[in-house]
C-alpha positions in Angstrom: 17.8 -21.0 192.2 18.2 -18.4 189.4 18.5 -19.9 185.9 19.4 -17.9 182.7 17.5 -19.6 179.9 18.9 -18.9 176.4 16.4 -19.7 173.6 15.0 -18.9 170.2 11.5 -18.3 169.2 11.3 -21.8 167.7 11.6 -23.4 171.1 9.0 -21.2 172.7 6.6 -24.0 173.7 9.3 -26.2 175.2 10.6 -23.2 177.3 7.1 -22.4 178.5 6.6 -26.0 179.7 9.9 -26.0 181.5 9.2 -22.6 183.3 5.7 -23.7 184.3 6.9 -27.1 185.5 9.6 -25.7 187.8 7.9 -22.8 189.6 10.4 -23.1 192.6 13.1 -21.7 190.4 13.5 -18.2 189.0 14.0 -18.1 185.2 15.4 -15.1 183.3 14.6 -15.6 179.6 17.0 -14.5 176.8 15.6 -14.9 173.3 17.5 -14.5 170.1 15.6 -14.3 166.8 17.7 -15.4 163.9 15.2 -14.4 161.1 12.8 -11.6 160.5 9.3 -12.3 161.9 10.6 -14.9 164.4 8.1 -16.8 166.6 6.6 -15.1 169.7 8.8 -14.9 172.8 8.2 -17.6 175.4 5.8 -16.8 178.3 6.6 -17.0 182.0 9.9 -16.2 183.7 10.9 -13.4 186.0 12.5 -11.2 183.3 12.8 -11.3 179.6 15.3 -9.9 177.1 15.2 -10.1 173.3 17.9 -9.7 170.6 17.1 -9.5 166.9 20.2 -11.0 165.2 18.8 -10.4 161.7 18.4 -6.6 162.2 21.2 -4.1 161.4 23.2 -3.4 164.5 25.2 -0.3 163.6 25.6 1.7 166.8 27.7 4.4 165.1 30.8 3.6 167.2 34.3 3.6 165.7 37.6 2.3 167.1 40.7 4.3 167.7 44.1 3.3 166.5 44.9 1.1 169.5 41.6 -0.7 169.4 41.9 -1.3 165.7 45.3 -3.0 166.2 43.8 -5.0 169.0 40.8 -6.1 166.9 43.1 -7.0 163.9 45.2 -9.3 166.1 42.2 -11.0 167.7 40.2 -11.4 164.5 43.3 -12.8 162.8 43.6 -15.5 165.5 39.9 -16.3 165.1 40.2 -16.7 161.3 43.4 -18.8 161.7 41.5 -21.2 163.9 38.6 -21.3 161.3 40.8 -21.9 158.3 43.2 -24.4 159.8 40.9 -26.2 162.1 43.0 -25.4 165.2 40.8 -24.8 168.3 43.4 -22.9 170.4 43.6 -19.7 168.2 39.9 -19.9 167.6 39.1 -19.8 171.3 41.7 -17.1 172.0 40.3 -14.9 169.3 36.6 -15.5 170.3 37.1 -14.7 174.0 39.3 -11.7 173.2 36.7 -10.3 170.8 34.1 -10.7 173.4 36.1 -8.6 175.9 36.9 -6.0 173.3 33.2 -5.8 172.3 32.2 -5.2 175.9 34.8 -2.6 176.6 34.5 -0.7 173.4 30.7 -0.9 172.8 30.3 -3.5 170.0 31.9 -5.1 167.0 29.5 -4.1 164.2 31.7 -1.5 162.4 35.0 -3.5 163.0 33.6 -6.8 161.6 32.4 -5.0 158.5 35.6 -3.0 158.0 38.3 -3.5 155.4 40.6 -4.8 158.2 38.3 -7.7 158.7 38.1 -8.5 155.0 41.9 -8.4 154.7 42.2 -10.7 157.8 39.9 -13.2 156.2 41.8 -13.1 152.9 45.1 -13.6 154.7 43.9 -16.6 156.7 42.5 -18.2 153.6 45.8 -17.8 151.7 48.0 -18.9 154.7 49.8 -22.2 154.7 47.7 -25.0 156.3 44.4 -23.5 155.3 41.7 -25.8 153.9 41.9 -26.2 150.1 38.2 -25.4 150.0 38.8 -21.8 151.2 42.1 -21.1 149.4 40.2 -20.1 146.2 37.9 -17.6 147.9 37.6 -14.4 145.8 36.5 -10.9 146.9 32.8 -11.6 146.6 33.3 -14.7 148.7 35.2 -12.8 151.4 32.5 -10.0 151.5 29.7 -12.5 151.8 31.4 -14.5 154.5 32.2 -11.3 156.6 28.6 -10.4 156.4 27.4 -13.7 157.7 30.1 -13.9 160.4 29.2 -10.4 161.7 25.6 -11.7 162.2 26.9 -14.8 163.9 29.1 -12.9 166.3 26.4 -10.3 167.3 25.8 -12.1 170.7 29.3 -11.0 171.7 28.1 -7.4 171.7 25.0 -7.9 173.8 24.6 -6.2 177.2 23.3 -9.4 178.9 26.4 -10.5 180.7 26.1 -8.7 184.0 22.8 -10.5 184.5 23.9 -13.8 183.2 27.0 -13.7 185.4 24.7 -13.5 188.5 22.8 -16.7 187.5 23.3 -20.0 189.2 22.9 -22.0 186.0 22.9 -20.9 182.3 20.8 -23.2 180.2 21.0 -22.9 176.4 18.1 -24.5 174.6 20.0 -24.7 171.4 23.6 -24.9 170.2 25.5 -22.7 167.8 25.2 -18.9 168.0 22.3 -19.1 170.5 24.6 -20.7 173.1 27.4 -18.0 172.7 26.2 -15.9 175.7 26.2 -19.0 177.9 29.8 -19.9 176.7 31.0 -16.4 177.8 29.2 -16.6 181.1 30.9 -19.9 181.7 34.3 -18.6 180.7 34.4 -15.3 182.6 32.0 -15.7 185.5 32.2 -19.5 186.2 28.4 -20.0 185.6 27.7 -23.7 184.9 26.6 -24.2 181.3 23.9 -26.7 180.4 23.5 -27.2 176.7 20.3 -28.9 175.3 20.2 -29.8 171.6 17.2 -31.6 170.0 18.5 -30.7 166.6 22.3 -30.2 166.1 23.0 -26.8 164.6 26.1 -28.1 162.8 24.1 -30.8 161.1 21.4 -28.3 160.2 24.0 -26.1 158.5 25.3 -29.1 156.5 21.8 -29.9 155.4 20.9 -26.4 154.4 20.4 -25.4 150.7 23.8 -25.3 149.0 25.3 -21.8 148.6 26.2 -20.7 145.2 29.7 -19.8 146.5 31.6 -23.0 147.5 34.2 -21.1 149.5 31.6 -19.2 151.6 29.9 -22.5 152.5 33.2 -24.0 153.5 34.1 -21.1 155.7 30.7 -21.0 157.4 30.9 -24.8 158.0 34.4 -24.4 159.5 33.2 -21.7 161.8 30.2 -23.8 162.9 32.4 -26.8 163.6 34.9 -24.8 165.7 32.1 -23.2 167.6 30.4 -26.5 168.3 33.6 -28.1 169.4 34.3 -25.2 171.8 30.7 -25.4 173.2 30.8 -29.1 173.7 34.2 -28.9 175.4 33.2 -26.1 177.8 29.7 -27.2 178.7 29.3 -28.8 182.2 26.5 -31.0 181.0 25.1 -31.7 177.5 21.6 -33.1 177.1 21.0 -34.3 173.5 17.4 -35.1 172.7 18.2 -38.5 171.2 21.0 -40.9 170.4 21.3 -39.4 166.9 22.2 -36.0 168.3 24.4 -37.6 170.9 26.5 -39.2 168.2 27.0 -35.9 166.5 28.1 -34.3 169.7 30.6 -37.1 170.4 32.1 -36.7 167.0 32.6 -33.0 167.7 34.5 -33.6 170.9 31.9 -33.8 173.6 33.1 -35.8 176.6 31.0 -38.9 177.1 30.9 -38.5 180.9 29.0 -35.1 180.5 26.4 -36.4 178.1 22.9 -37.4 179.3 20.0 -38.1 176.9 16.8 -36.2 177.8 13.9 -36.8 175.4 11.7 -33.8 174.6 8.4 -33.8 176.6 5.0 -33.9 175.0 1.7 -32.9 176.6 0.1 -36.3 176.7 -3.3 -34.9 177.9 -3.8 -33.3 174.5 -3.9 -36.8 172.9 -5.7 -38.7 175.7 -9.2 -38.5 174.1 -8.1 -40.0 170.8 -5.6 -42.4 172.3 -8.0 -43.9 174.8 -11.1 -43.9 172.6 -12.6 -47.2 171.6 -12.9 -46.1 168.0 -9.5 -46.3 166.5 -10.3 -44.4 163.3 -11.2 -45.5 159.8 -9.3 -48.7 159.1 -9.0 -47.8 155.4 -7.5 -44.4 155.9 -3.8 -43.5 156.1 -2.8 -40.3 157.8 0.2 -38.0 157.4 0.8 -34.9 159.5 3.6 -32.4 159.3 5.2 -29.6 157.3 4.8 -29.9 153.5 8.4 -29.4 152.4 11.0 -31.3 150.3 12.6 -33.0 153.3 9.3 -34.8 154.0 9.4 -36.5 150.6 5.7 -36.5 149.9 6.5 -37.3 146.2 7.7 -40.7 147.3 4.6 -41.1 149.6 2.3 -40.4 146.7 4.0 -42.9 144.5 3.8 -45.5 147.3 0.1 -44.7 147.7 -0.4 -45.4 144.0 0.9 -48.9 144.6 -1.4 -49.3 147.7 -4.4 -48.3 145.6 -3.7 -51.0 143.1 -3.8 -53.7 145.8 -6.5 -52.0 148.0 -8.7 -49.7 145.9 -10.8 -48.5 148.9 -7.9 -46.9 150.7 -7.6 -43.1 151.3 -4.7 -40.9 152.1 -5.3 -37.7 154.1 -2.4 -35.2 154.3 -2.7 -32.6 157.2 -0.3 -29.7 156.9 1.0 -27.8 159.9 3.0 -25.5 157.6 3.7 -25.5 153.9 6.3 -24.6 151.3 4.0 -23.2 148.5 6.1 -24.3 145.6 6.5 -27.9 146.9 2.7 -28.0 147.8 1.9 -27.1 144.2 4.2 -29.9 142.9 2.5 -32.4 145.2 -1.0 -31.4 144.2 0.0 -31.6 140.5 1.4 -35.1 141.0 -1.7 -36.3 143.0 -4.0 -35.0 140.2 -2.0 -37.0 137.7 -1.8 -40.2 139.7 -5.4 -40.1 141.1 -7.9 -38.6 138.8 -11.2 -37.7 140.6 -13.3 -40.9 140.9 -17.1 -41.0 141.0 -19.3 -43.9 142.2 -21.7 -43.5 139.3 -22.7 -41.2 136.5 -24.6 -38.7 138.7 -22.2 -38.2 141.6 -19.3 -35.8 141.9 -15.9 -37.2 141.5 -13.6 -37.3 144.5 -9.8 -37.9 144.8 -8.6 -40.5 147.3 -5.8 -38.0 148.3 -6.8 -34.9 150.2 -4.6 -31.9 151.3 -6.0 -30.4 154.5 -4.9 -28.0 157.2 -4.9 -28.4 161.0 -7.6 -26.2 162.4 -10.2 -26.9 159.7 -13.7 -28.2 160.4 -12.7 -31.8 160.0 -9.5 -31.5 162.0 -9.7 -28.8 164.7 -6.5 -30.1 166.4 -3.6 -32.3 165.7 -5.2 -35.1 167.7 -8.3 -35.0 165.6 -6.1 -35.3 162.5 -4.5 -38.6 163.8 -8.0 -39.8 164.8 -9.1 -39.7 161.2 -7.2 -42.9 160.4 -5.8 -46.0 161.9 -2.3 -45.9 160.4 0.1 -42.9 160.6 2.9 -42.4 158.1 6.3 -40.7 158.0 8.1 -40.5 154.7 11.0 -38.1 155.5 14.4 -38.3 154.0 15.8 -35.9 156.7 14.6 -35.9 160.3 16.0 -35.0 163.7 13.7 -36.0 166.5 10.3 -36.9 164.9 7.8 -35.0 166.9 4.9 -36.0 164.7 5.8 -39.7 165.2 5.6 -39.2 169.0 2.2 -37.5 168.6 0.9 -40.4 166.5 2.1 -42.9 169.2 0.4 -40.9 171.9 -2.8 -41.2 169.9 -2.4 -45.0 169.8 -1.8 -45.3 166.1 0.4 -47.9 164.4 3.1 -46.2 162.3 5.0 -46.8 159.1 8.2 -44.7 159.0 11.4 -44.2 157.0 14.6 -45.0 158.8 16.1 -41.5 159.3 17.3 -39.5 162.3 16.0 -40.8 165.6 13.0 -42.7 164.1 14.2 -46.2 165.2 15.1 -45.0 168.7 11.6 -43.5 169.1 9.7 -46.4 167.6 11.5 -49.0 169.6 9.7 -52.0 167.9 6.2 -50.6 168.1 5.9 -49.8 164.4 7.3 -50.7 160.9 10.4 -49.0 159.5 11.4 -48.9 155.9 14.4 -47.4 154.0 14.0 -43.8 152.8 13.2 -43.0 149.1 11.8 -46.5 148.6 8.1 -46.2 147.7 7.7 -49.9 147.1 8.9 -50.8 150.6 6.6 -48.1 152.1 3.6 -49.5 150.1 4.3 -53.1 151.2 4.5 -52.2 154.9 1.2 -50.2 154.7 -0.5 -53.1 153.0 0.8 -55.5 155.7 -1.0 -53.4 158.4 -4.1 -52.8 156.3 -4.6 -56.6 155.9 -4.0 -57.3 159.6 -6.2 -55.1 161.8 -5.4 -57.0 164.9 -1.7 -56.5 164.6 -2.4 -52.8 163.8 -4.3 -52.5 167.1 -1.6 -54.2 169.1 1.2 -52.0 167.6 -0.9 -48.9 168.3 -1.4 -49.8 172.0 2.3 -50.6 172.4 3.3 -47.3 170.8 1.1 -45.4 173.2 2.5 -47.2 176.2 6.0 -46.4 175.1 5.3 -42.8 174.4 3.7 -42.3 177.9 6.8 -43.9 179.5 9.5 -41.9 177.7 8.2 -38.8 175.9 6.0 -36.9 178.4 6.5 -33.4 179.9 6.7 -34.9 183.4 9.8 -37.0 182.7 11.4 -34.1 180.8 10.9 -31.7 183.7 12.0 -34.2 186.3 15.3 -34.8 184.4 16.1 -31.1 184.3 15.2 -30.6 187.9 17.8 -33.2 188.9 20.4 -31.8 186.5 20.0 -28.2 187.8 20.6 -29.4 191.4 23.7 -31.4 190.3 25.2 -28.4 188.5 24.8 -26.1 191.4 26.1 -28.7 193.9 29.3 -29.2 191.8 29.8 -25.6 190.9 33.3 -24.3 191.4 33.9 -20.9 193.0 33.8 -18.0 190.4 37.2 -16.5 189.5 38.5 -13.8 191.7 38.9 -11.3 188.9 35.5 -10.5 187.5 35.1 -10.0 183.8 33.5 -6.9 182.2 34.0 -4.8 185.3 35.0 -1.2 185.3 38.7 -0.6 184.8 40.7 0.0 188.0 41.3 3.7 187.2 37.6 4.3 187.2 37.4 3.7 191.0 40.5 5.5 192.1 39.7 9.1 193.2 41.9 11.9 191.9 44.2 11.8 188.8 46.8 9.4 187.7 49.3 12.3 187.2 49.2 15.8 188.6 47.3 18.1 186.3 48.9 21.3 185.0 46.8 23.5 187.2 47.9 21.6 190.4 50.6 24.1 191.3 48.2 27.1 191.1 45.7 25.3 193.2 48.4 24.6 195.8 49.2 28.3 196.0 45.6 29.2 196.5 45.3 26.6 199.3 48.4 27.8 201.1 47.9 28.0 204.9 47.4 31.3 206.5 50.1 33.0 208.6 50.6 31.2 211.9 48.9 28.0 210.7 50.6 24.7 210.8 52.4 24.1 207.5 52.1 20.4 207.5 51.4 19.0 204.1 47.9 17.6 203.5 47.9 13.8 203.1 47.2 12.5 199.6 43.7 11.1 199.0 43.4 7.6 200.3 43.0 4.8 197.8 40.2 2.4 198.6 41.4 -1.0 199.8 39.4 -2.8 197.0 41.3 -0.9 194.4 44.7 -2.2 195.4 44.5 -5.7 194.0 42.7 -4.5 190.9 45.5 -2.0 190.3 48.1 -4.6 190.6 46.4 -6.7 187.9 45.8 -3.8 185.6 47.8 -3.4 182.3 48.8 0.1 183.3 50.6 -1.3 186.4 53.2 -3.0 184.2 54.0 0.1 182.1 
């Protein structure tokens, strides 16, 4: 079957595994980059198209008076739905703008026009609008219109003819990325499969606070209405964990369309470390991940200070897959204060028990080697979706100590210790419990690896989507009789709608010669296919 796969650069590896794992299907890849310098596009697939949502999209087109009135009405409906929380006008405005964008060549100029700004202001001041948006000033309105134009750029893409021919449209993320799939579902009847391992609405709520309260409230309302429309329209939703599933249910997703599909990991990459007899240094704690505030390494360093008081020989190795430079500097400064360099005697060089290292270095060429450096793996996050690093540690057969955030408890399932977030003392006590009981540490590590191999492998992920694809195609309803985004009826009717001014002269020149039959020539035949289209056209009702 033919599958249109909507994705971002961030989900490149997952998409490549899916395409390679289902070679019997044809994948057309559609990638949207939301930021400059996005990740490389996924490999594989029959065809690939890319859209840069961050780049300026001015195509130089401008609307006529009729199109401007049409845009103002549709955009007003969209803003009414955003400001009042009503889904009906939001959906009507969204789909109407999509059709207008296709027929008129894009929305860039219209969405950045004064008409758009006035429509936003009117919706914010209207009765029933949320109190958080009623105080929006001119700078707030301009900032929101700029963000909304970027979010609605998928409406102006030229992908829909190809997406409409797909058997299934699979969106690998929610929010703006899934907009093309929503339109393909609405106007072509293509089944929509929506996969979310991190809920976009939740990510927006957790983003850094905007200085403008009204802008943040407007963007949150837009994301909520879009998420609700996506969850309602999708044929099947596959959240990556129960935590994401609860978010989707709260936003209106029908329970009978939900099916949890865990993300798949390549277990072979961790087999050498996971099956090795040497389970790593028993006195070394390992942390792997992005060094950023959400990971709360500050609390981890304070917890390790408590551990060192009870077990002076313990080491902490922090392996970074990516870093926030400012936060890394703060962590290094705190580590230097808490753990001055220690030396065994007066002639040796001092060494800190805490080290900051990078994956790919001489001591940790790969992620598996990083986990192999110690016997206990840590996760200290205060915010987490699906904890990929925790699954990696489990595949390596490591006992884990984690904070209770996101889907951590669902992933661990009793094979590790879980503590409250932002509680260095509880984190330190759990680590000391495992350091003092090597046998229990080994049993937990073996159980964690068995659980990860059962639930979190690429094979189970691909098998689940193979079954879902077949179910969607088997239950697909016939597409609507009137195709969307087709040429208007008048474009396929030969001749003119009205007789041109030069028709009389042409008839004189074409007069029959003397003696010839004076029968009038029949009018040009109208193709049979144009009849029903003409009946449905707006001009037919004039």
